[in-house]
N, C-alpha and C positions, 0 to 999 in steps of 0.2 A: 252527663249531669242534665245536659238541654233534654236529653230523652225523657228522664225521670220527670223533670218539671213538667213537662208535655203531658204523661201520663196523669199526674196528679190536676193538672188544668182540665185535662179529658173528661175527669171524674168529678168535676163542679168545685172542686177544692182550691185552696189558695197555697200556692208552694212558697215555702219559709225556708232558711237556714239556719239549722241551730249550730253553735261551735264553741269550744275551748279554746281554739287558737285565733289569736287576735286580728291575725292577719287575713284572715277568712272573707270579711266584707270587703276589706279592700280589692282582694283579686277579683271577688264575685262581682266587684262595681267595675273593675276595670276591664272584666271578661264580657262583661254584660250579661250575666248570668239571670233567666227568666226568673225572678223571685221577688216577692211583696213585702219581705220582711226578713230581718235578722234577730236571733239571739244570742247575746254576748254575756258573758260573766265580767259583772263589775262590782268591787266593794273595796272598802278602805284600807282591808287587811292585804290587798292583792293575792288573797288564797285563790287557788289553782289559775292565776293569772299569768302568763308565760311571761309578761313585760310588765313594767311599772304601770301604775295606776295611772299616770298622766298621759301616758300614750296611749292607752285603751280608751280613756276619755277623748283624746284629740281622733281616735278611729271613730269613737262612735258619734262624734260631733260633724265628723267629716262623711259621714256614709251617705250615700246617696237616697237611701230607704230607710224606713223607720227602724229602729232597734231597741227591742225589748231586753232589759237587763236581768239577769237571775244572780243568786248568790249574793244580794246585798249583806246578809249578816254572815256572810264567810262560813257557811255551814254550821252555825252554833258558835264560831269562835269568838265573834263580836256581840256585844248585847244592844239592846234598843238605841240607847243616845247614842253611841258610836257608829253602830251599823247603818242606822238612818241617816245620821247626819251628813256622808258624803254626799246620798242621793238628795237629800232635800236642799243642802247648801250648794251643790255644784250639779245641778241637774244637768243631763248629757246634752239637752236641749235646752237653752237658756229659756225661761219664760212657759213652757209645756212641755209634757212630758212624751209628745210623739207627734210629728208631723202627719198633716192631713194627706190623703189620697193624692190631691192635686197639686200639692207642693211640687217646683221643678228642682229645687236645690239638690 
């Protein structure tokens, strides 16, 4: 994986990791994988999420890198009021949608 990330950076791009597996950001953080961001599924229905919504919320909140979330409407299984409520009322990072580049958390 490090070789792939280096190849991406050598071409002037930002390396990121997109996953449907909620444990991936945890393993990537622990191993020091050279990526700038993660993309993770997060929705109120738990659609395509392999574990409970609360567990994924904690993984996102504790990640060392910014996490972009996908499938908030559970691929059409949720309607706007319910589908967006989780994201609006319980953001992965309270107070803002992402962390700045210089955040050391």
